[in-house]
N, C-alpha and C positions, 0 to 999 in steps of 0.2 A: 458655260459662259465665263465663269471665273478663270478656268484654265486658259481660255482664249485670251482673256485680258492679260493674264500673267505672261503668256507667250508674246503678246504684242509689246508689253512693257520691257521684257527682256531684250527683244529685238531693238527697241529704241534706247536701251540701257538706262531706263528710268527706274533706278534702283529703289528710290523712295516709294514709288507706286508698287513695285514688286513686293517690298516689305509690307506695305499696307494691305495688299491683297492677301499676302501670307497670313497676316494677323487676322484678317476677316475670316479666312478659311479655318484657322485654328479655333477662333472664338465660336464660329458656327458649329464646328464639330463638337466642341466642349458643351455648348448649350444643348445640342441634339442629344448627347449622351446623358446630360443631367435631366432633360425632360423624359427620356426613356427610363432612367433610373427612378425618377419620381413616379412615373406611371406604374412601373413594376412594384414599387413600394406601396403605392395606393392599392393596387390589386392584391398584394399580399395581406395588407391590413383588412381589406374586405373579406378575403378568404378566412383569415384568422378569426374575425368576428363571427362569421357564419359557423365555423367549427365550434366556437365557444358557446354560441347560443344553442346549437344542436346538442352539445355535450351537457349543458345545464338542464335542458329539457329531458334528456334521457335519464340523468341522475334523479331528477324530481319524479320521473315516472317509475323508476325501479326501486326507489327507497321505500315506498309503502309496501311493495311486494317483499323486499328484504326484511322489513320490520315484522311483517306478518309471519314470514317463515321463522324468524328468530323467536317470535312469541310462541309459535307452535312447538318448536323443539324445546323451548324453555319450560313450557307447561308440561310437556311429556317428562322432562327431566325432574320437575318438581314431584310428579307422581312416583318416579323411580326413587327419589330421595325419601318420600314418605314410607315406601316399602322398606328401604334400607334402615330407616329409623325404627320400624317395627322389628326387624331382624336383630337390631342391636339392643333394644330396650324391652321388647316383648309387649310394648304398649301401642295402642291404636289399631290393633288388628281388626276390631269390629268395623272400623271405617273403611277398610280396604274392600274394593269391589271390582267389577269387570273392567272399569276404566284403568285401574291400577294394573290389573292383569294384562290388559292390552298393551300398556306401556312396557311391561316386561317382555311381552312377546314381540315388540317392535324395537327393543333396545339395541338390536344389531343393524338397524337400518340407518344409513348415513347418505341419503340420496338427494339432499336438498340442492336447489339450484345455486350455482356460483354465478352471480350476476356480473355481466361485463358489457359496458356501453359500446355499441358498434363504432361510435366516433373515435374512441381511443384506439381501437384496432386499426381503423383507417389512417389515423394520424401517424401511427408508428410504422405500419406496413408500407405506406407511400413515402415516408421520409418527411412528411409535412409537419411533423412535430417541431421542426426548426422554425416554423412560422410563429410559434408561440413565443412572444418577446419576453414575457415575464419569466425570469429564470426559476423563481420559486414555484410558479404554477407548472412550468414544464417539468420540473423535477417531481412535483406531486403526481402528475399524470403518468410519468414513467414508473414511479413508485407504486402506483395503483396497478399498473400492468404486472409488475413483479409480484406484488401481493396476490394478484389473481392466480398466478402460476403456483404460488405457495399454497393457497387455499385448496386448489385442485389437487396438488400433490399430497397435501396433508389428508384430505378426505380419502384419497386412494390408499394412503398408508394405514389409516385407521381401519379400513375395511379388510386389510390383509388378515386372513385366518379368523374373520369375524364368526361369531358363534350364535346361531339361532337357538335360544334357550328351549323353545318348545320342541324343537327337533331332537335335542339331546336329552331333554327331561320331559317326555310326553306324559309320564305319570304325575307330573306336578303342574303342567300347563296344558290346557286344551283350548285351541283356537276356536273362536266362534265360526260357524259355517257361513253366516251371512255378513256380520259386522265384527270389527275388531273388538268392540266393547262387549260382545257376547261371550268373550273368553272366560274361562273359569280357571282358578288357581288354587292350589293347596298351600296357602301361605304358611300355615302352622307346620306343615311338613318341610317346606322349603327352609324354614328357620333352623332346622336341625340337620339338614343335609349338607355336609361339608363340600361335596362335589358341586352341588348347585350353587352354594354360596361363593365358591371360588369363581365359577363361570359368571355369576351375577356381578361380582365385584369387577371382573375384567371388562364386562360390557358397560358397567356404570362409568368406569374411568375413561373408557373410549368415548362414551357419550358426552361426558362433560368436556372433554377435549374438543369434540365436534361442536358443541354449543358455544364454548368460549372462544376457541381459536379459529373457528371458521365463521360461524354466523354472527357472533357479536362483533368480531373484528371487521367483518365485511360491512356490517351496518354502519359502524363508526367511520370506516374509511370512505364510504359513499357520502356521508354527511360532511366530513372534512373537505373532501374534494369539491363537493357542491358549493360550499361556502367560499372556497378559494376562487372557483370559476365565477361565481356571482360577483365577488369583489372586483375581479379583473375587468368585467364588462359593466361595472357600475350598477348592478342589479341586486336583488335579494334572493336568497335561497329559502323558500318557505314550503318545505314538504309537509305532509300530513303529520299530525301529532304522533309522537312515538307511543306505540302500544306495547312494545316489548318490555318484559320484566327481567332485568339483568340480575336481580337479587337471587333468584333461585339457583342459577348455576354457580354463583359465588359461594353458596353454602358449603360446597364440597371442597374441603381443603386436605382431604386425606387420600 
């Protein structure tokens, strides 16, 4: 219709009308583009909000699991430290039992879960990470992804040439046939066996790296990202109370 009107005005050389029709066409196109852009932006905001709500929910669900895993490995490391203290001082040997022996027998195991929210994987793999308008939050999400790769690689590196103490020193450690805690250890003989002490020290140092640099960092990273996501959507991040004890792993500075 507009084209027909313009054609008629050109034929009659009504240039004012031609110019007016042209302005109407330009304004109409401009408004149409603006409306389309507005609709696209609104859709992007809706998708962004959906992603952030999902991400917050996932973080709140995995944090208790992360804390529980951190508490578990920290408790095991505390048992290992108690054995180390006995080896160094000769005191406290009477308090050592099958639980301590089981901790030694499992000191080569670094198989804890590296928790990774599916929403982060989806955001990055689909390129929709660009929908996150908050620069700081987008950076934090990408940093979480990189840290996840670091945790996974570190856990793999720690396990290189790992040493099952009971396999190399069966005369000093005997695994329980049913439960780990049924294990028996010759703690007094361990304290005077240089070969065992060297292997024990290697495992202990690997284990503290596993506790501090994988599980503790993972727990703190999830908390930090959870708070940032909650702040971005105007909510609160209220995970379960922390049960992990960070003090145990920090005892080892040697």
